[in-house]
C-alpha positions as CSV (number, residue, x, y, z in Angstrom):
1,M,170.1,135.3,98.4
2,S,166.4,134.6,98.5
3,P,165.4,131.0,99.2
4,A,164.2,129.2,96.1
5,V,160.6,129.4,95.3
6,R,159.1,125.9,94.5
7,F,156.2,125.6,92.2
8,P,154.0,122.5,91.8
9,A,154.8,120.2,89.0
10,G,153.9,121.8,85.7
11,G,154.9,125.3,86.9
12,P,152.9,128.3,88.2
13,A,150.0,127.6,85.8
14,A,149.4,124.2,87.4
15,G,149.4,125.7,90.8
16,G,146.8,128.3,89.7
17,A,144.7,125.5,88.3
18,A,144.9,123.5,91.4
19,E,143.9,126.5,93.6
20,N,140.9,127.3,91.2
21,T,139.9,123.7,91.5
22,R,139.9,123.8,95.3
23,T,138.0,127.2,95.2
24,G,135.3,125.7,92.9
25,R,135.0,122.7,95.2
26,R,134.6,124.9,98.3
27,R,131.9,127.0,96.5
28,I,130.0,123.8,95.4
29,E,130.2,122.5,99.0
30,A,129.0,125.8,100.3
31,V,126.0,125.7,98.0
32,R,125.3,122.1,99.0
33,R,125.3,123.0,102.7
34,T,123.1,126.1,102.0
35,T,120.5,124.1,100.0
36,A,120.5,121.4,102.8
37,R,119.9,124.0,105.6
38,R,117.2,125.9,103.7
39,P,115.3,123.5,101.4
40,G,112.1,125.5,101.9
41,A,113.8,128.6,100.6
42,V,115.1,126.7,97.5
43,L,111.6,125.5,96.7
44,L,110.0,128.9,97.3
45,L,112.5,130.6,95.0
46,A,112.1,128.0,92.3
47,A,108.2,128.1,92.5
48,A,108.3,132.0,92.4
49,V,110.4,132.1,89.3
50,M,108.2,129.5,87.6
51,L,105.1,131.2,88.6
52,L,106.3,134.4,87.1
53,L,107.5,132.6,83.9
54,V,104.1,131.1,83.3
55,W,101.7,133.7,84.8
56,I,103.1,136.8,83.1
57,P,103.0,135.5,79.6
58,A,99.5,134.0,80.3
59,C,98.2,137.5,81.2
60,L,100.1,139.5,78.5
61,R,99.5,137.1,75.6
62,V,98.0,133.7,74.7
63,G,99.3,131.2,77.3
64,M,97.9,128.4,79.4
65,V,95.7,127.4,76.6
66,D,94.4,124.3,78.2
67,L,93.2,126.2,81.2
68,R,91.5,128.7,78.8
69,V,89.7,125.8,77.3
70,Y,88.5,124.4,80.7
71,R,87.4,127.9,81.6
72,T,85.7,128.9,78.2
73,A,84.1,125.5,77.5
74,A,82.5,124.8,80.8
75,P,79.5,127.2,80.3
76,H,78.7,125.4,77.1
77,L,77.7,122.5,79.2
78,L,74.6,124.3,80.2
79,S,73.7,125.3,76.5
80,G,74.1,121.7,75.2
81,D,76.9,122.2,72.7
82,L,79.9,121.3,74.8
83,Y,81.5,118.9,72.3
84,A,80.9,121.3,69.4
85,F,82.8,124.0,71.2
86,R,86.2,125.0,69.8
87,L,88.5,127.7,71.2
88,R,90.2,129.6,68.5
89,L,93.4,131.3,69.3
90,P,95.9,133.2,67.2
91,G,99.1,131.3,66.1
92,P,100.1,129.1,63.3
93,D,100.5,126.0,65.5
94,L,97.3,126.4,67.5
95,F,94.4,124.4,65.9
96,P,90.8,125.1,67.2
97,L,90.9,123.4,70.7
98,P,88.0,121.2,71.6
99,F,86.9,120.1,75.1
100,T,88.0,116.5,75.4
101,Y,87.0,115.5,79.0
102,P,83.8,113.9,80.3
103,P,80.9,116.1,81.2
104,F,81.7,115.7,84.9
105,A,84.9,117.7,84.4
106,A,82.9,120.6,82.9
107,V,80.8,120.6,86.0
108,L,83.9,121.0,88.1
109,F,85.4,123.6,85.8
110,L,82.2,125.9,85.9
111,P,83.4,128.1,88.8
112,L,86.6,128.9,86.8
113,S,84.3,131.0,84.4
114,W,83.2,133.1,87.3
115,V,86.6,134.5,88.3
116,A,88.9,136.9,86.5
117,W,91.6,135.3,84.3
118,P,94.7,136.8,86.2
119,L,93.4,135.3,89.5
120,V,92.3,132.0,87.9
121,S,95.8,131.5,86.2
122,A,97.8,132.4,89.3
123,V,95.8,130.2,91.7
124,W,95.9,127.3,89.2
125,T,99.7,127.5,88.8
126,A,100.2,127.7,92.6
127,A,97.9,124.8,93.1
128,S,99.7,122.7,90.5
129,V,103.1,123.5,92.2
130,L,101.6,122.3,95.5
131,A,100.2,119.2,93.8
132,L,103.8,118.4,92.7
133,C,105.0,118.6,96.3
134,V,102.2,116.3,97.3
135,L,103.1,113.8,94.4
136,V,106.7,113.8,95.5
137,H,105.8,113.4,99.2
138,C,103.6,110.3,98.4
139,C,106.2,108.8,96.1
140,L,109.0,109.1,98.5
141,R,106.9,107.9,101.4
142,M,106.1,104.8,99.4
143,A,109.7,104.3,98.3
144,D,111.2,104.8,101.8
145,P,108.6,104.6,104.5
146,T,111.1,104.4,107.4
147,A,112.9,107.7,106.6
148,P,113.0,110.1,109.4
149,A,110.6,113.0,109.2
150,A,113.3,115.6,108.9
151,R,115.1,113.9,106.1
152,H,111.8,113.1,104.3
153,R,110.8,116.7,104.4
154,R,114.1,117.9,103.1
155,R,113.9,115.4,100.2
156,V,110.4,116.5,99.3
157,L,111.3,120.2,99.2
158,L,114.6,119.7,97.3
159,W,113.2,117.2,94.8
160,S,110.1,119.4,94.2
161,A,112.4,122.3,93.4
162,A,114.4,120.3,90.9
163,L,111.6,118.3,89.2
164,L,109.7,121.7,88.8
165,W,112.0,122.2,85.7
166,T,111.6,118.9,84.0
167,E,109.8,119.0,80.7
168,P,106.4,117.3,81.6
169,V,106.1,119.5,84.8
170,A,107.1,122.7,83.1
171,V,104.8,122.1,80.0
172,T,101.9,121.2,82.3
173,L,102.4,124.5,84.1
174,A,102.8,126.5,80.9
175,L,99.7,125.0,79.3
176,G,97.6,125.2,82.5
177,Q,97.0,121.4,82.3
178,I,95.3,119.4,85.2
179,N,97.9,116.6,85.1
180,L,99.6,117.5,88.3
181,L,96.4,117.8,90.2
182,L,95.2,114.4,89.1
183,A,98.5,112.6,89.6
184,A,98.6,114.1,93.2
185,C,95.1,112.9,93.8
186,V,95.9,109.4,92.6
187,A,99.1,109.1,94.6
188,F,97.5,110.4,97.7
189,A,94.6,108.0,97.3
190,V,96.7,105.0,96.7
191,E,98.7,105.7,99.9
192,R,95.6,105.7,102.0
193,R,94.8,102.5,104.0
194,S,91.0,103.2,103.9
195,A,89.3,101.7,100.9
196,A,86.8,104.4,100.7
197,A,89.5,107.2,100.6
198,A,91.5,105.3,98.0
199,G,88.4,104.6,95.9
200,L,87.2,108.2,96.2
201,G,90.4,109.7,95.0
202,T,90.9,107.3,92.1
203,G,87.3,107.4,91.0
204,L,87.2,111.2,91.0
205,A,90.4,111.4,89.0
206,A,89.0,109.0,86.4
207,G,85.8,110.9,86.3
208,V,87.7,114.0,85.3
209,K,90.0,112.4,82.9
210,L,89.7,108.7,81.9
211,V,93.3,107.6,81.9
212,P,93.6,107.4,85.8
213,A,91.1,104.6,85.7
214,V,94.1,102.3,85.0
215,T,94.9,102.8,88.7
216,G,92.3,100.2,89.4
217,L,94.8,97.5,88.2
218,Y,97.0,98.5,91.2
219,F,94.2,97.7,93.6
220,L,93.5,94.4,91.8
221,V,97.1,93.3,92.0
222,H,97.2,94.1,95.7
223,R,93.8,92.3,96.2
224,R,92.2,95.5,97.7
225,W,88.8,94.5,96.5
226,S,87.0,97.2,98.6
227,A,89.1,99.8,97.0
228,V,88.2,98.5,93.5
229,G,84.5,98.6,94.4
230,W,84.7,102.1,95.8
231,S,86.7,103.5,92.9
232,G,84.2,101.8,90.4
233,A,81.2,103.3,92.4
234,V,82.7,106.8,92.5
235,F,83.5,106.8,88.8
236,A,79.9,105.6,88.0
237,A,78.6,108.4,90.2
238,T,80.6,110.9,88.2
239,V,79.2,109.6,84.9
240,A,75.7,109.8,86.4
241,A,76.2,113.3,87.7
242,G,77.5,114.5,84.2
243,W,74.5,112.8,82.5
244,W,72.1,114.3,84.9
245,A,73.7,117.9,84.5
246,A,73.7,117.7,80.7
247,P,72.1,114.7,79.0
248,R,72.8,115.7,75.5
249,P,76.5,116.4,75.9
250,A,76.9,113.3,77.9
251,A,75.4,111.3,75.1
252,D,77.7,112.9,72.6
253,F,80.7,112.1,74.7
254,W,80.0,108.5,75.8
255,L,78.5,107.4,72.5
256,H,80.7,109.1,70.0
257,A,83.5,111.5,71.1
258,V,85.2,109.2,73.7
259,G,86.8,106.9,71.1
260,E,87.9,109.6,68.5
261,A,91.7,110.0,69.1
262,A,92.1,112.4,66.2
263,R,89.6,114.7,67.8
264,V,92.0,115.3,70.8
265,G,94.8,116.5,68.5
266,P,97.3,115.5,65.8
267,V,98.3,111.8,66.6
268,G,101.5,112.1,64.6
269,S,102.8,115.1,66.4
270,V,106.0,114.4,68.4
271,L,104.2,115.7,71.3
272,N,102.3,112.4,71.3
273,Q,104.6,110.1,73.2
274,S,102.4,107.0,73.2
275,V,103.2,103.8,71.3
276,R,100.7,104.7,68.6
277,G,102.2,108.2,68.2
278,A,105.7,107.0,68.0
279,L,105.0,104.1,65.6
280,S,102.8,106.4,63.4
281,R,105.8,108.8,63.0
282,T,108.1,105.9,62.1
283,L,105.7,104.4,59.5
284,G,104.6,107.7,58.1
285,H,100.8,107.3,58.8
286,D,98.4,106.8,61.6
287,V,98.6,103.1,62.4
288,G,95.3,103.2,64.5
289,W,94.5,99.8,65.9
290,S,96.3,97.9,63.1
291,A,98.7,94.9,63.2
292,P,101.9,97.0,63.8
293,W,100.3,98.7,66.7
294,W,99.3,95.3,68.3
295,A,102.8,94.0,67.6
296,C,104.3,96.8,69.7
297,A,101.5,97.5,72.2
298,V,101.0,93.8,73.3
299,P,104.6,93.1,74.3
300,A,104.7,96.5,76.1
301,A,101.5,95.6,78.1
302,L,102.8,92.2,79.0
303,L,106.0,93.8,80.2
304,A,104.1,96.3,82.3
305,L,101.7,93.7,83.7
306,T,104.6,91.5,84.7
307,A,106.3,94.4,86.4
308,V,103.1,95.2,88.2
309,V,102.8,91.6,89.5
310,R,106.6,91.3,90.4
311,T,106.7,94.6,92.3
312,A,103.5,93.9,94.1
313,R,104.8,90.6,95.3
314,R,107.9,92.2,96.9
315,T,105.7,95.0,98.5
316,D,107.3,97.7,96.3
317,R,104.3,100.0,96.3
318,L,105.8,102.9,94.3
319,G,107.2,100.3,91.7
320,A,103.8,98.8,91.2
321,L,102.0,102.1,91.0
322,L,104.7,103.3,88.5
323,A,104.3,100.2,86.3
324,V,100.5,100.7,86.1
325,Q,100.8,104.4,85.1
326,L,103.5,103.6,82.5
327,L,101.1,101.0,81.1
328,G,98.4,103.5,80.7
329,L,100.7,106.0,79.0
330,L,102.1,103.6,76.6
331,I,98.9,102.0,75.3
332,S,96.8,105.2,75.3
333,P,96.2,106.6,71.8
334,I,97.3,110.1,72.9
335,S,99.9,110.6,75.6
336,W,101.2,114.2,75.2
337,C,104.6,114.9,76.7
338,H,102.8,116.8,79.6
339,H,100.8,113.7,80.4
340,W,104.0,112.0,81.4
341,I,104.0,113.4,84.9
342,W,104.5,109.9,86.2
343,S,108.2,110.3,85.0
344,V,108.6,112.2,88.3
345,A,107.8,108.9,90.1
346,A,110.2,107.0,87.7
347,V,113.1,109.3,88.7
348,L,112.3,109.0,92.4
349,W,112.1,105.3,92.2
350,L,115.4,104.8,90.2
351,T,117.2,107.2,92.5
352,H,116.1,105.9,95.9
353,T,115.9,102.1,95.2
354,P,118.7,100.6,97.2
355,H,119.6,98.1,94.5
356,R,121.8,99.4,91.7
357,T,122.5,97.8,88.3
358,R,123.6,99.0,84.9
359,V,120.0,98.9,83.8
360,H,119.1,101.3,86.7
361,T,121.8,103.7,85.6
362,A,120.8,103.5,81.9
363,A,117.1,104.2,82.7
364,L,117.9,107.0,85.1
365,T,120.4,108.6,82.5
366,A,117.9,108.3,79.8
367,W,115.1,110.0,81.8
368,G,117.6,112.7,82.8
369,L,118.6,113.5,79.3
370,A,115.0,113.5,78.0
371,L,113.3,115.4,80.9
372,A,116.0,118.0,81.6
373,G,117.1,118.4,78.0
374,Y,113.5,119.3,76.9
375,L,114.0,116.8,74.0
376,I,110.4,116.8,72.9
377,H,110.3,120.5,72.8
378,W,113.3,120.7,70.4
379,L,111.8,117.9,68.3
380,A,108.5,119.8,68.0
381,L,110.5,122.8,66.7
382,A,112.2,120.6,64.1
383,Q,108.9,119.1,62.7
384,E,107.4,120.8,59.6
385,G,103.8,120.7,60.9
386,I,101.9,119.1,63.8
387,W,99.7,117.2,61.5
388,E,102.5,115.7,59.4
389,F,103.5,112.1,60.0
390,G,106.6,111.9,57.7
391,R,110.0,113.1,59.0
392,P,113.6,112.1,58.6
393,W,114.6,108.6,60.2
394,Y,116.7,110.2,63.0
395,L,113.9,112.5,64.1
396,A,111.5,109.6,64.1
397,A,113.9,107.6,66.2
398,L,114.3,110.4,68.7
399,G,110.5,110.6,68.8
400,W,110.5,107.3,70.7
401,S,112.3,108.8,73.7
402,Y,109.6,108.6,76.4
403,P,108.4,105.1,75.4
404,V,112.0,103.9,75.4
405,C,112.6,105.4,78.9
406,A,109.4,103.7,80.0
407,V,110.4,100.3,78.7
408,L,113.9,100.7,80.4
409,T,112.2,101.5,83.6
410,L,109.8,98.5,83.3
411,V,112.8,96.2,82.6
412,T,114.4,97.7,85.7
413,L,111.2,97.1,87.8
414,L,111.5,93.3,86.9
415,L,115.0,93.0,88.3
416,P,115.4,91.7,91.9
417,A,115.3,94.6,94.3
418,A,117.4,93.9,97.5
419,G,115.8,96.9,99.3
420,H,112.2,95.8,99.2
421,G,111.1,93.1,101.7
422,T,108.9,90.3,100.8
423,G,107.2,90.2,104.2
424,R,109.1,86.9,105.2
425,P,111.3,87.0,108.3
426,G,114.2,85.4,106.5
427,N,115.3,88.7,104.9
428,S,117.1,90.3,107.9
429,R,120.4,90.5,106.0
430,Q,118.7,92.1,103.0
431,S,117.0,94.6,105.3
432,R,120.2,95.5,107.0
433,S,121.8,96.1,103.7
434,S,118.8,98.3,102.6
435,S,118.9,100.3,105.8
436,A,122.7,101.0,105.4
437,S,122.2,102.1,101.8
438,I,119.3,104.5,102.7
439,S,121.2,106.0,105.6
440,R,123.9,107.2,103.2
441,M,121.3,109.1,101.1
442,P,120.8,112.8,101.7
């Protein structure tokens, strides 16, 4: 007589389920080990797929529309009608696209018009992916300056491969936007010890697109007066260069176009994730600089400024830089979803800060859902038209997603952070706790 066959509790089905679970865990562990050993291959594969997804449509049909504007509008700098230029492309959701940057940016974009479109679009995309790696490198170096070189390199490669697929990064690549290049320039400049290098990078970025000028606040809080002077001087030089190259377009921009938010695009579109955009969708009209805007913008600005000061005092460089950039995004009249490249820094700071609270978890979860779920993309598909302000209350509420994530992050930045030293020798126990936490990270 055969010995009795014993099945796990629950019968043969339970045994099969347990075996499947163990098999799944082994596969996940194998994938984790492979990605840890070959992080460069992971990034290369992700970048190649993204390049093909962006570049092929750009060559076969209308794509990378912002890069097309840069390339097509730049020669109009020489003819004097740069800010009368409109790029008209087919499609019901594409309005005539103007050139919205200072004249100095058009000077830099002039060489793009001399090169064939397939080459321009491919090189621009590759450069943007490289800029993402530089941004991640600088953010991680500021967040954890003591990390061993091998661990830091692995983190940069794997984080870049993952963040490549978040909404602001993917949309930036799809539109051929300059956001990644400017963010990388600012992050690299801020990390430099040399005041001249820091000012040069920040001043150039502000000369191309005005919003990076908010980085000057970072230098002020850290009392880097020489960097403030250098960035102001470089920015003034970009203004002078643009005025010298094209006096009439420069006058048009600095005296008229610079303050016209509606000229940039539809303020009420869900793509505009500034306080003004979200509030306008909620109230059903463009709030402009009215009392409701001040009622929302002033508390947000005070929260951000407090976070900047608090993080600077505890020498949290990434936290201070993040708070400054979130301030600029919140109070700017137009902050398209692809402008929110600094959400990359938010995710990195929230992940690698040694101190954990429920607010940290809530902020990181909110960013994860918004960025990985492409929430703004789905809301844009649900809106009746990009120029319409009115929408159902639940869509208007969801349209606050990026500002809400930013406020949650700013609140988190205000909390005591055990992992960031204050420069006093009495924090040895705190430092040992921080080092132990960091050592357990991949």
